C-alpha positions as a printed NumPy array, in Angstrom:
array([[194.137,  27.508, 110.914],
       [191.2  ,  26.508, 113.175],
       [191.985,  25.977, 116.825],
       [190.827,  22.306, 116.904],
       [193.091,  21.163, 114.067],
       [196.07 ,  23.005, 115.557],
       [195.414,  21.447, 118.937],
       [195.333,  17.895, 117.401],
       [198.621,  18.47 , 115.629],
       [200.066,  19.829, 118.865],
       [198.968,  16.703, 120.788],
       [200.427,  14.477, 118.063],
       [203.694,  16.359, 118.277],
       [203.667,  16.182, 122.091],
       [202.965,  12.394, 121.887],
       [205.813,  11.866, 119.451],
       [208.207,  13.889, 121.562],
       [207.052,  12.042, 124.7  ],
       [207.499,   8.64 , 123.007],
       [210.895,   9.55 , 121.643],
       [212.288,  10.952, 124.874],
       [210.622,   8.249, 126.967],
       [212.295,   5.572, 124.838],
       [215.667,   7.343, 125.086],
       [215.416,   7.793, 128.838],
       [214.212,   4.156, 129.227],
       [217.16 ,   2.872, 127.195],
       [219.573,   4.951, 129.266],
       [218.117,   3.581, 132.48 ],
       [218.164,   0.017, 131.037],
       [221.863,   0.272, 130.093],
       [222.717,   1.381, 133.612],
       [220.815,  -1.566, 135.03 ],
       [218.993,   0.616, 137.579],
       [216.33 ,  -0.803, 139.853],
       [213.454,   1.131, 141.423],
       [211.131,  -0.194, 144.138],
       [212.835,  -3.623, 143.841],
       [211.839,  -4.048, 140.202],
       [214.077,  -5.756, 137.737],
       [216.114,  -3.415, 135.522],
       [214.077,  -4.34 , 132.45 ],
       [210.801,  -3.298, 134.096],
       [212.445,  -0.285, 135.708],
       [213.494,   1.045, 132.278],
       [209.922,   0.582, 131.028],
       [208.432,   2.404, 134.022],
       [210.939,   5.282, 133.588],
       [210.158,   5.463, 129.823],
       [206.403,   5.63 , 130.505],
       [206.84 ,   8.159, 133.318],
       [209.036,  10.339, 131.123],
       [206.376,  10.363, 128.371],
       [203.687,  11.176, 130.918],
       [205.718,  14.053, 132.358],
       [206.449,  15.456, 128.918],
       [202.735,  15.366, 127.986],
       [201.775,  16.793, 131.413],
       [204.307,  19.606, 131.009],
       [203.072,  20.355, 127.526],
       [199.401,  20.506, 128.618],
       [200.232,  22.571, 131.692],
       [202.123,  25.103, 129.541],
       [199.243,  25.257, 127.071],
       [196.709,  25.768, 129.892],
       [198.771,  28.66 , 131.256],
       [199.439,  30.282, 127.878],
       [196.169,  29.669, 125.959],
       [192.644,  30.61 , 127.136],
       [191.218,  28.506, 124.304],
       [192.903,  25.363, 125.719],
       [191.523,  26.073, 129.163],
       [188.053,  26.584, 127.703],
       [188.305,  23.422, 125.589],
       [189.354,  21.253, 128.57 ],
       [187.398,  22.754, 131.475],
       [184.655,  25.017, 129.99 ],
       [182.907,  22.586, 127.696],
       [179.864,  22.265, 130.017],
       [179.495,  26.028, 130.236],
       [179.791,  26.284, 126.47 ],
       [177.125,  23.648, 126.075],
       [174.814,  25.523, 128.453],
       [175.482,  28.759, 126.517],
       [174.773,  26.946, 123.257],
       [171.489,  25.635, 124.635],
       [170.521,  29.141, 125.874],
       [171.466,  30.696, 122.55 ],
       [169.497,  27.996, 120.755],
       [166.462,  28.88 , 122.895],
       [166.93 ,  32.587, 122.163],
       [167.342,  31.873, 118.454],
       [164.087,  29.898, 118.523],
       [162.363,  32.822, 120.32 ],
       [163.783,  35.301, 117.811],
       [162.604,  33.076, 114.991],
       [159.086,  33.121, 116.426],
       [159.336,  36.904, 116.796],
       [160.534,  37.152, 113.182],
       [157.583,  35.109, 111.971],
       [155.226,  37.29 , 114.035],
       [156.785,  40.501, 112.632],
       [156.531,  39.126, 109.099],
       [152.827,  38.485, 109.723],
       [152.366,  42.028, 111.036],
       [154.343,  43.366, 108.097],
       [151.928,  41.642, 105.734],
       [149.01 ,  43.205, 107.612],
       [150.65 ,  46.64 , 107.433],
       [151.28 ,  46.234, 103.727],
       [147.62 ,  45.357, 103.231],
       [146.574,  48.383, 105.319],
       [149.023,  50.58 , 103.416],
       [147.548,  49.472, 100.101],
       [144.053,  50.316, 101.396],
       [145.253,  53.736, 102.621],
       [146.956,  54.393,  99.314],
       [143.706,  53.635,  97.503],
       [141.844,  55.97 ,  99.925],
       [144.472,  58.678,  99.382],
       [144.052,  58.402,  95.625],
       [140.293,  58.739,  96.044],
       [140.654,  61.78 ,  98.33 ],
       [143.133,  63.352,  95.938],
       [140.624,  62.99 ,  93.152],
       [137.9  ,  64.535,  95.319],
       [140.271,  67.373,  96.284],
       [140.953,  68.072,  92.607],
       [137.213,  68.16 ,  91.937],
       [136.621,  70.481,  94.925],
       [139.477,  72.737,  93.782],
       [137.771,  73.047,  90.417],
       [134.456,  73.892,  92.084],
       [136.202,  76.4  ,  94.397],
       [137.843,  78.112,  91.436],
       [134.447,  78.359,  89.767],
       [132.868,  79.768,  92.95 ],
       [135.771,  82.222,  93.4  ],
       [135.279,  83.461,  89.859],
       [131.559,  83.906,  90.506],
       [132.337,  85.685,  93.823],
       [134.765,  88.07 ,  92.13 ],
       [132.153,  88.847,  89.515],
       [129.561,  89.457,  92.239],
       [131.983,  91.713,  94.15 ],
       [132.628,  93.766,  91.04 ],
       [128.912,  94.158,  90.509],
       [128.441,  95.065,  94.189],
       [131.261,  97.621,  93.995],
       [129.655,  99.222,  90.95 ],
       [126.285,  99.271,  92.722],
       [127.864, 100.869,  95.811],
       [129.527, 103.54 ,  93.71 ],
       [126.226, 104.297,  92.039],
       [124.5  , 104.38 ,  95.441],
       [127.217, 106.682,  96.826],
       [126.803, 108.993,  93.875],
       [123.042, 109.031,  94.428],
       [123.505, 109.721,  98.162],
       [125.889, 112.572,  97.385],
       [123.41 , 114.037,  94.946],
       [120.671, 113.623,  97.561],
       [122.818, 115.338, 100.215],
       [123.561, 118.163,  97.802],
       [119.873, 118.612,  97.075],
       [119.041, 118.401, 100.791],
       [121.749, 120.925, 101.664],
       [120.634, 123.297,  98.941],
       [117.025, 122.879, 100.044],
       [117.902, 123.653, 103.661],
       [119.948, 126.665, 102.576],
       [117.04 , 127.861, 100.46 ],
       [114.677, 127.269, 103.372],
       [116.905, 129.23 , 105.766],
       [117.137, 132.127, 103.34 ],
       [113.393, 132.078, 102.8  ],
       [112.727, 131.83 , 106.53 ],
       [115.042, 134.765, 107.184],
       [113.206, 136.773, 104.564],
       [109.87 , 135.995, 106.21 ],
       [111.236, 136.585, 109.738],
       [110.79 , 132.948, 110.893],
       [111.233, 132.189, 114.569],
       [114.49 , 130.292, 115.14 ],
       [115.353, 128.486, 118.348],
       [119.01 , 128.274, 117.285],
       [120.809, 130.788, 115.084],
       [123.872, 130.193, 112.968],
       [127.005, 130.737, 115.077],
       [125.367, 129.92 , 118.43 ],
       [127.476, 127.829, 120.805],
       [125.471, 124.661, 121.38 ],
       [127.769, 123.039, 123.948],
       [131.293, 123.389, 125.348],
       [133.216, 120.457, 126.829],
       [136.795, 119.418, 127.621],
       [138.615, 116.467, 126.015],
       [141.771, 114.897, 127.453],
       [143.914, 114.244, 124.355],
       [146.718, 112.306, 126.085],
       [144.879, 108.973, 126.394],
       [145.156, 107.806, 122.788],
       [142.837, 107.711, 119.791],
       [140.169, 105.368, 121.214],
       [139.694, 107.316, 124.48 ],
       [139.712, 110.658, 122.623],
       [137.059, 109.397, 120.198],
       [134.919, 108.14 , 123.094],
       [135.172, 111.507, 124.923],
       [134.223, 113.377, 121.741],
       [131.204, 111.111, 121.172],
       [130.054, 111.615, 124.774],
       [130.234, 115.381, 124.306],
       [128.206, 115.131, 121.08 ],
       [125.606, 112.956, 122.837],
       [125.294, 115.591, 125.567],
       [124.915, 118.296, 122.886],
       [122.121, 116.32 , 121.223],
       [120.412, 115.817, 124.59 ],
       [120.434, 119.565, 125.248],
       [119.025, 120.269, 121.792],
       [116.185, 117.803, 122.412],
       [115.407, 119.613, 125.684],
       [115.061, 122.812, 123.635],
       [112.584, 121.118, 121.292],
       [114.937, 120.645, 118.362],
       [115.307, 117.595, 116.137],
       [113.502, 114.268, 116.232],
       [114.643, 112.198, 119.253],
       [112.844, 109.084, 117.962],
       [114.838, 108.889, 114.741],
       [117.984, 110.412, 116.29 ],
       [118.009, 113.194, 113.671],
       [118.931, 115.947, 116.138],
       [122.563, 117.025, 115.684],
       [123.944, 116.611, 112.189],
       [127.633, 116.934, 111.392],
       [127.517, 115.925, 107.712],
       [128.031, 118.775, 105.326],
       [128.283, 119.726, 101.665],
       [131.071, 122.028, 100.505],
       [130.866, 123.882,  97.218],
       [134.069, 123.804,  95.179],
       [135.016, 125.82 ,  92.121],
       [132.838, 125.727,  89.011],
       [129.761, 124.736,  91.012],
       [131.093, 121.296,  92.039],
       [129.932, 119.915,  95.364],
       [131.681, 117.514,  97.74 ],
       [129.967, 115.812, 100.674],
       [131.409, 114.661, 103.978],
       [129.652, 112.133, 106.212],
       [129.294, 112.646, 109.961],
       [131.774, 109.825, 110.597],
       [134.346, 111.503, 108.354],
       [133.881, 114.794, 110.214],
       [134.285, 113.083, 113.612],
       [137.407, 111.24 , 112.406],
       [138.93 , 114.523, 111.205],
       [138.076, 116.152, 114.556],
       [139.8  , 113.329, 116.481],
       [142.885, 113.753, 114.295],
       [142.954, 117.493, 115.098],
       [142.707, 116.726, 118.824],
       [145.563, 114.206, 118.608],
       [147.698, 116.787, 116.83 ],
       [147.179, 119.   , 119.88 ],
       [148.531, 116.177, 122.047],
       [151.557, 115.87 , 119.73 ],
       [152.245, 119.572, 120.321],
       [152.397, 118.984, 124.068],
       [148.867, 119.982, 125.13 ],
       [147.058, 117.883, 127.7  ],
       [143.452, 118.901, 127.025],
       [141.521, 120.766, 124.351],
       [138.217, 122.635, 124.667],
       [135.658, 121.566, 122.079],
       [132.804, 123.913, 121.18 ],
       [129.931, 122.687, 119.035],
       [128.76 , 125.63 , 116.931],
       [125.481, 125.881, 115.   ],
       [126.244, 125.984, 111.266],
       [122.653, 126.842, 110.291],
       [119.536, 128.322, 111.785],
       [117.012, 125.858, 113.19 ],
       [113.384, 126.092, 114.216],
       [111.567, 123.917, 116.732],
       [111.573, 120.294, 115.505],
       [114.359, 120.898, 112.962],
       [117.732, 119.132, 113.17 ],
       [120.713, 121.378, 113.857],
       [123.773, 121.275, 111.625],
       [126.856, 121.602, 113.82 ],
       [130.496, 122.429, 113.397],
       [133.546, 122.225, 115.681],
       [135.719, 124.914, 117.212],
       [138.849, 123.854, 119.117],
       [140.566, 125.938, 121.784],
       [143.661, 124.828, 123.704],
       [142.995, 124.609, 127.438],
       [146.003, 126.506, 128.689],
       [146.618, 128.444, 131.867],
       [145.41 , 132.051, 131.518],
       [146.122, 133.473, 134.969],
       [148.482, 132.328, 137.683],
       [147.644, 132.642, 141.357],
       [148.307, 136.228, 142.4  ],
       [147.971, 137.805, 138.925],
       [146.176, 141.159, 139.011],
       [143.02 , 140.976, 136.899],
       [142.118, 144.663, 137.262],
       [142.124, 147.563, 139.704],
       [140.075, 150.662, 140.553],
       [140.44 , 153.706, 142.832],
       [137.788, 154.321, 145.482],
       [137.11 , 157.345, 147.724],
       [136.32 , 156.001, 151.227],
       [134.542, 159.257, 152.124],
       [131.645, 158.41 , 149.821],
       [128.536, 156.728, 151.216],
       [128.756, 152.95 , 151.395],
       [125.833, 152.537, 149.018],
       [127.69 , 154.532, 146.37 ],
       [130.908, 152.594, 147.067],
       [128.987, 149.359, 146.659],
       [127.57 , 150.556, 143.327],
       [131.061, 151.562, 142.099],
       [132.524, 148.214, 143.206],
       [129.742, 146.282, 141.469],
       [130.27 , 148.289, 138.274],
       [134.012, 147.535, 138.468],
       [133.296, 143.812, 138.824],
       [130.553, 143.645, 136.199],
       [132.343, 145.715, 133.558],
       [136.097, 145.282, 133.909],
       [136.529, 141.934, 135.669],
       [133.65 , 140.274, 133.812],
       [135.088, 141.615, 130.559],
       [138.459, 140.051, 131.373],
       [136.703, 136.738, 132.073],
       [134.649, 136.802, 128.862],
       [137.69 , 137.711, 126.794],
       [139.888, 134.95 , 128.224],
       [137.721, 132.042, 129.418],
       [135.35 , 129.404, 128.098],
       [133.862, 128.218, 131.387],
       [131.782, 125.047, 131.824],
       [128.069, 125.813, 131.367],
       [128.848, 129.503, 130.804],
       [129.577, 130.306, 134.476],
       [132.43 , 132.85 , 134.526],
       [132.46 , 133.081, 138.32 ],
       [130.933, 135.694, 140.578],
       [131.389, 137.587, 143.82 ],
       [128.655, 137.185, 146.394],
       [126.84 , 140.154, 147.89 ],
       [128.365, 139.391, 151.287],
       [131.892, 139.467, 149.786],
       [131.118, 142.761, 148.047],
       [129.908, 144.355, 151.311],
       [133.048, 143.098, 153.066],
       [135.188, 144.836, 150.397],
       [133.172, 148.049, 150.901],
       [133.807, 147.845, 154.643],
       [137.547, 147.461, 154.023],
       [137.496, 150.526, 151.733],
       [135.643, 152.605, 154.313],
       [138.339, 151.888, 156.915],
       [140.976, 153.838, 154.935],
       [141.654, 157.556, 155.464],
       [142.432, 158.438, 151.844],
       [141.798, 157.098, 148.378],
       [142.422, 153.358, 148.133],
       [143.272, 151.128, 145.164],
       [141.346, 147.869, 145.128],
       [142.882, 145.086, 143.027],
       [141.016, 141.981, 141.895],
       [143.625, 139.154, 142.114],
       [143.404, 135.547, 140.891],
       [142.909, 133.373, 143.977],
       [144.332, 130.3  , 142.154],
       [145.622, 129.248, 138.764],
       [142.881, 129.756, 136.179],
       [142.678, 127.847, 132.869],
       [140.663, 128.612, 129.754],
       [138.055, 125.944, 130.602],
       [137.488, 127.404, 134.029],
       [135.794, 130.244, 135.937],
       [137.353, 133.109, 137.854],
       [138.022, 132.81 , 141.552],
       [139.137, 136.235, 142.856],
       [140.335, 137.78 , 146.051],
       [140.935, 141.444, 146.749],
       [144.061, 143.38 , 147.661],
       [144.105, 146.95 , 149.036],
       [146.739, 149.641, 148.982],
       [146.691, 153.384, 149.469],
       [146.676, 155.555, 146.35 ],
       [149.729, 157.771, 145.863]])
């Protein structure tokens, strides 16, 4: 039941109760003939009846005000409610304006959306047309690639045949030149250059070091009058290998260099730090001819430790110093130099040497002894394969 209707019925009930009890109390006062404030009993009963009704209604309203918040609001908060209603009415009007504005914007967005949808349909159609053209171009490109691949294979076959003919021609020329005693600047098997490659720095650094060594080899060949420095046809690494039944297989210079780098890296995998690379002449070459080269790899390991005895000889200090000097020089040139040539691949071919002053000092030390003396040539430091000898001398009396 709504609050207003309930409140009306409650007031009607309170009025009835007040009237009933006011009449009863007024009758009781009238029967007793009471007088208040000097009034006659008849008027006193009426005043008491009215006062009783008023008190009953006042009590009822007071109880309702205490118990019910709705009653308090209805009696005392009507102005606040009216103000709230006016504020809410204003807000509703503002929201209505906002709604109308949003509906207008919604219509604009729907119009824009329809235009975008039409543009999307147009772009989709263009995309489908472009996809068809792309498929056609891709088919044409694949066909062109197949034709190019076939042409490259034919060109490779022609280049291989040309290399075979060139190789056979050079071999024939070398044989003919040997028969006619031609003058060669470089002979097959000659060491063209020796250099050291650090194989612990990875593939790229190893390849760069190998290329630098090959460039230096080519530069040295040009200084000797070999090859054509203008065209760069100086050092050639490409080769043709004859297989069984007369079949030939060609290898390009890049393939040979790649295989050489792989061999160097395998040395690193085996724990070696550096490898000596020798470029060897694979054919004879006259002045102006290119030189066909090949690789030889030697591990750069330690050959002698400091203090190792390289060789020894017995000397008689009673002999003249000139003869002692000659014997010492023969010992160095034959035995010690032989040890160096058998064990080392020194940079630029320098195996190390003993100066004349050092040799005379050794002779003086020999001459100071009373009996035969053993002279030992000892490694003055650790010596590696890609190195030269550095010797010192030790003396002890012969038994």
